[in-house]
C-alpha positions as CSV (number, residue, x, y, z in Angstrom):
1,X,-19.4,-29.9,110.8
2,X,-17.4,-26.6,111.0
3,X,-14.2,-28.5,110.1
4,X,-16.0,-30.1,107.1
5,X,-17.2,-26.7,106.0
6,X,-13.7,-25.2,106.3
7,X,-12.2,-28.2,104.4
8,X,-14.8,-27.9,101.7
9,X,-14.2,-24.2,101.4
10,X,-10.4,-24.8,101.0
11,X,-10.9,-27.4,98.4
12,X,-13.3,-25.2,96.5
13,X,-10.8,-22.3,96.6
14,X,-8.0,-24.6,95.4
15,X,-10.2,-25.9,92.6
16,X,-11.1,-22.4,91.5
17,X,-7.4,-21.5,91.2
18,X,-6.8,-24.8,89.2
19,X,-9.8,-24.0,86.9
20,X,-8.4,-20.5,86.3
21,X,-5.0,-22.0,85.4
22,X,-6.6,-24.6,83.2
23,X,-8.6,-22.0,81.3
24,X,-5.4,-20.0,80.7
25,X,-3.6,-23.2,79.5
26,X,-6.5,-24.0,77.2
27,X,-6.4,-20.6,75.7
28,X,-2.6,-20.8,75.1
29,X,-2.8,-24.4,73.8
30,X,-5.7,-23.6,71.5
31,X,-3.7,-20.7,69.9
32,X,-0.7,-23.0,69.5
33,X,-2.8,-25.7,67.9
34,X,-4.1,-23.1,65.4
35,X,-0.8,-21.3,64.6
36,X,1.6,-24.2,65.0
37,X,3.9,-22.0,67.0
38,X,4.6,-21.7,70.7
39,X,2.9,-18.6,72.2
40,X,5.4,-17.9,74.9
41,X,8.7,-18.2,73.0
42,X,10.7,-16.9,76.0
43,X,9.5,-19.7,78.2
44,X,9.8,-22.3,75.5
45,X,13.3,-21.4,74.3
46,X,14.9,-20.1,77.4
47,X,18.5,-19.2,76.5
48,X,17.9,-19.6,72.8
49,X,15.4,-16.8,72.6
50,X,18.0,-14.3,71.2
51,X,18.6,-16.5,68.1
52,X,14.8,-16.8,67.6
53,X,14.4,-13.0,67.8
54,X,17.2,-12.5,65.3
55,X,15.5,-14.9,63.0
56,X,12.2,-13.2,63.3
57,X,13.8,-9.8,62.7
58,X,15.5,-11.2,59.6
59,X,12.1,-12.3,58.3
60,X,10.5,-8.9,59.1
61,X,13.3,-7.1,57.3
62,X,12.9,-9.4,54.3
63,X,9.1,-8.7,54.1
64,X,9.8,-5.0,54.2
65,X,12.4,-5.3,51.4
66,X,10.0,-7.4,49.3
67,X,7.3,-4.8,49.8
68,X,9.6,-2.0,48.5
69,X,10.7,-4.1,45.5
70,X,7.1,-4.9,44.6
71,X,6.3,-1.1,44.9
72,X,9.2,-0.3,42.5
73,X,8.1,-3.1,40.2
74,X,4.5,-1.7,40.1
75,X,5.8,1.8,39.2
76,X,8.0,0.5,36.5
77,X,5.2,-1.5,35.1
78,X,3.0,1.6,34.8
79,X,5.9,3.5,33.2
80,X,6.2,0.7,30.6
81,X,2.5,0.6,29.9
82,X,2.5,4.4,29.4
83,X,5.5,4.3,27.0
84,X,3.9,1.4,25.1
85,X,0.8,3.7,24.7
86,X,3.1,6.4,23.3
87,X,4.6,4.0,20.7
88,X,1.2,2.5,19.7
89,X,-0.3,6.0,19.3
90,X,2.4,7.1,17.0
91,X,2.7,3.9,15.0
92,X,2.0,4.3,11.2
93,X,1.7,8.1,11.3
94,X,5.1,8.8,9.8
95,X,4.6,6.3,6.9
96,X,1.1,7.7,6.2
97,X,2.3,11.3,6.1
98,X,5.3,10.4,3.9
99,X,2.9,8.7,1.5
100,X,0.4,11.5,1.5
101,X,2.9,14.3,1.1
102,X,4.8,12.4,-1.6
103,X,1.7,12.1,-3.7
104,X,0.3,15.6,-2.9
105,X,-2.8,13.9,-1.5
106,X,-4.5,16.7,0.5
107,X,-7.1,14.5,2.0
108,X,-4.4,12.0,3.1
109,X,-2.4,14.8,4.6
110,X,-5.4,16.2,6.4
111,X,-6.4,12.8,7.8
112,X,-2.8,12.0,9.0
113,X,-2.6,15.5,10.6
114,X,-5.8,14.7,12.5
115,X,-4.3,11.3,13.5
116,X,-1.2,13.0,14.8
117,X,-3.4,15.3,16.9
118,X,-5.3,12.3,18.3
119,X,-2.0,10.6,19.1
120,X,-0.9,13.7,20.9
121,X,-4.0,13.8,23.1
122,X,-3.5,10.1,23.9
123,X,0.2,10.7,24.8
124,X,-0.5,13.6,27.1
125,X,-3.1,11.5,28.9
126,X,-0.7,8.5,29.2
127,X,2.0,10.8,30.6
128,X,-0.3,12.1,33.3
129,X,-0.4,8.6,34.8
130,X,0.1,8.3,38.6
131,X,0.7,5.7,41.2
132,X,-1.2,6.6,44.3
133,X,-0.5,10.4,44.7
134,X,2.7,10.2,42.7
135,X,2.8,11.4,39.1
136,X,5.3,9.1,37.4
137,X,6.4,11.4,34.6
138,X,6.9,14.6,36.6
139,X,10.5,13.9,37.6
140,X,11.2,15.0,41.1
141,X,8.0,17.1,41.2
142,X,5.9,14.0,41.8
143,X,2.9,16.0,43.2
144,X,2.5,18.0,40.0
145,X,0.5,16.8,37.0
146,X,2.9,17.1,34.1
147,X,0.6,18.2,31.4
148,X,-2.5,20.4,30.7
149,X,-4.6,19.8,27.6
150,X,-2.6,19.4,24.4
151,X,-4.4,22.4,22.9
152,X,-1.9,24.6,24.8
153,X,1.0,23.1,22.8
154,X,-0.9,23.2,19.5
155,X,-1.8,26.9,20.0
156,X,1.9,27.7,20.5
157,X,2.9,25.7,17.4
158,X,0.3,27.5,15.3
159,X,1.6,30.8,16.7
160,X,5.2,29.9,15.7
161,X,4.0,29.0,12.2
162,X,2.1,32.3,11.8
163,X,5.2,34.4,12.7
164,X,7.8,32.4,10.9
165,X,9.3,33.7,7.7
166,X,9.9,30.2,6.3
167,X,10.2,26.7,7.4
168,X,13.8,27.2,8.5
169,X,12.8,30.0,10.7
170,X,10.0,27.8,12.1
171,X,12.4,25.0,12.9
172,X,14.7,27.5,14.7
173,X,11.7,28.8,16.8
174,X,10.6,25.2,17.4
175,X,14.1,24.2,18.7
176,X,14.2,27.2,21.1
177,X,10.7,26.4,22.2
178,X,11.5,22.9,23.3
179,X,15.2,23.2,24.4
180,X,15.5,26.7,26.0
181,X,14.9,27.0,29.7
182,X,12.7,30.0,28.9
183,X,11.0,28.3,25.9
184,X,7.3,27.6,25.7
185,X,7.7,23.9,26.5
186,X,8.8,24.6,30.1
187,X,6.9,27.8,30.5
188,X,3.5,26.8,29.1
189,X,3.3,23.1,28.7
190,X,5.3,20.8,30.9
191,X,4.6,21.4,34.6
192,X,6.9,18.7,36.1
193,X,10.6,18.8,37.0
194,X,13.4,18.4,34.4
195,X,15.3,16.5,37.1
196,X,14.6,12.8,37.9
197,X,16.9,11.9,40.9
198,X,15.5,8.4,41.1
199,X,17.2,6.4,38.3
200,X,14.0,4.3,38.0
201,X,11.8,7.4,37.3
202,X,11.3,9.2,34.0
203,X,10.7,12.9,33.4
204,X,8.5,13.7,30.5
205,X,11.2,16.2,29.7
206,X,13.3,13.2,28.6
207,X,14.8,13.8,25.1
208,X,13.1,10.8,23.6
209,X,9.6,11.8,24.9
210,X,10.1,15.4,24.0
211,X,11.2,14.6,20.5
212,X,8.2,12.4,19.9
213,X,5.8,15.1,21.1
214,X,7.5,17.7,19.1
215,X,7.3,15.7,15.9
216,X,3.7,14.8,16.4
217,X,2.8,18.4,17.2
218,X,4.3,19.6,13.9
219,X,2.6,16.9,11.9
220,X,-0.7,17.7,13.6
221,X,-0.3,21.3,12.4
222,X,0.6,20.2,8.9
223,X,-2.9,20.1,7.5
224,X,-3.2,21.6,4.0
225,X,-5.5,24.4,5.4
226,X,-3.2,25.3,8.2
227,X,-0.7,28.2,8.5
228,X,2.3,25.9,8.3
229,X,1.3,24.8,4.8
230,X,1.8,28.4,3.6
231,X,5.5,28.6,4.4
232,X,8.2,28.1,1.9
233,X,9.7,24.6,2.1
234,X,6.5,23.2,3.7
235,X,6.7,19.8,1.8
236,X,10.3,19.3,2.7
237,X,9.6,20.1,6.3
238,X,6.8,17.6,6.6
239,X,9.0,14.9,5.0
240,X,11.9,15.7,7.4
241,X,9.7,15.7,10.5
242,X,8.0,12.4,9.4
243,X,11.4,10.7,9.1
244,X,12.4,12.2,12.4
245,X,9.3,10.8,14.0
246,X,10.5,7.3,13.1
247,X,13.8,8.0,14.9
248,X,11.8,9.4,17.9
249,X,9.9,6.1,18.1
250,X,13.2,4.2,18.3
251,X,14.2,6.6,21.1
252,X,11.1,5.5,23.1
253,X,12.1,1.8,22.5
254,X,15.6,2.5,23.9
255,X,14.1,4.2,26.9
256,X,11.9,1.2,27.6
257,X,14.9,-1.0,27.3
258,X,16.7,1.0,29.9
259,X,13.7,0.6,32.3
260,X,13.7,-3.1,31.4
261,X,17.1,-3.4,33.0
262,X,15.7,-2.2,36.3
263,X,12.8,-4.5,36.0
264,X,15.1,-7.5,35.5
265,X,17.1,-6.6,38.5
266,X,14.0,-6.3,40.7
267,X,12.8,-9.7,39.4
268,X,16.1,-11.3,40.2
269,X,16.1,-9.8,43.7
270,X,12.5,-11.0,44.4
271,X,13.5,-14.5,43.4
272,X,16.5,-14.4,45.7
273,X,14.3,-13.1,48.5
274,X,11.9,-16.0,48.0
275,X,14.7,-18.5,48.4
276,X,16.0,-16.6,51.4
277,X,12.6,-16.5,52.9
278,X,12.2,-20.3,52.6
279,X,15.5,-20.9,54.4
280,X,14.8,-18.4,57.1
281,X,11.3,-19.6,57.7
282,X,12.4,-23.2,57.9
283,X,15.1,-22.3,60.5
284,X,12.7,-20.2,62.5
285,X,10.1,-22.9,62.5
286,X,12.6,-25.4,63.8
287,X,13.2,-23.2,66.8
288,X,9.6,-22.1,67.5
289,X,7.2,-24.6,65.8
290,X,4.7,-26.4,68.0
291,X,3.4,-29.8,66.9
292,X,-0.2,-29.0,66.1
293,X,-1.3,-32.7,66.6
294,X,0.4,-32.8,69.9
295,X,-1.2,-29.4,70.9
296,X,-4.6,-30.6,69.8
297,X,-4.3,-33.8,71.9
298,X,-3.1,-31.8,74.9
299,X,-6.0,-29.4,74.4
300,X,-8.5,-32.3,74.6
301,X,-6.9,-33.5,77.8
302,X,-7.0,-30.0,79.3
303,X,-10.7,-29.6,78.4
304,X,-11.5,-33.0,80.0
305,X,-9.7,-31.9,83.2
306,X,-11.6,-28.6,83.1
307,X,-14.9,-30.4,82.8
308,X,-14.0,-32.7,85.7
309,X,-13.0,-29.7,87.9
310,X,-16.3,-28.1,87.2
311,X,-18.1,-31.3,88.2
312,X,-16.1,-31.6,91.5
313,X,-16.8,-28.0,92.3
314,X,-20.5,-28.5,91.8
315,X,-20.5,-31.5,94.1
316,X,-18.5,-29.7,96.8
317,X,-21.0,-26.9,96.6
318,X,-23.9,-29.3,97.2
319,X,-21.9,-30.9,100.0
320,X,-21.3,-27.6,101.7
321,X,-25.0,-26.7,101.4
322,X,-26.0,-30.1,102.9
323,X,-23.6,-29.7,105.8
324,X,-24.9,-26.2,106.4
325,X,-28.5,-27.4,106.5
326,X,-27.6,-30.3,108.7
């Protein structure tokens, strides 16, 4: 009876070890049946593991590069949307002002001046756009919001108009205001950097943007009841600025075209990466892929063996108890 008990105990211990190994195999095979890839690549590939790891690294690097390209594409898209808003806001104002000033239509001039002020507000808002924590029109100073309320600029323009001796003097002051490093544009209005080290970024100090803002600010101050209307040469000034606004709008179009070149390059690179990913994935799968049907079949077999092992263990336990009682 003792020998039977010892034999039964050894068999039970052996079965317990087998059950543990079966459960581990079932876990591994279940994962492989789900993922379609061998879980232990080192064991499966032996001496070829180096090639598989290189293939996996190439795919990881590709995913990283694609993420960076998508990030750049998203930023450029926001820049384009904002610049489109600039153009849309200014559309028609130059023609309306030329028509109103040409016919001495005070109500038309006043209405268009108001439209120019509204456009200016919209433009300042559009240029304050950001991607995450990055302000896209602040140049290298990405943490700084580029613009305060447009009223700061309008107050400065009104001040220049009130101190100017005539429209020529006003234009001289206006040029210094926007172009001088110590002018009001950089001191009072624009809070970003004048430098944009990233070729795909745009500073709101860009000449095309600055020109559009300057023209709209003057037209916004050109109402018949404003200080600017009292200066000698007022009508000629408004006509000149209205024509200049048309050119400034073209400058925004040119800026958008420059950004479009970068967008096209990114699009091409993403397409190339998609092709490369297909080839790399196929090569990697050939080295590491696990036939899912085969794995599922093996899984069923392992589960049957596990059930049989549990059954045998139960029987041995009963046998050991009977021998002990006998």
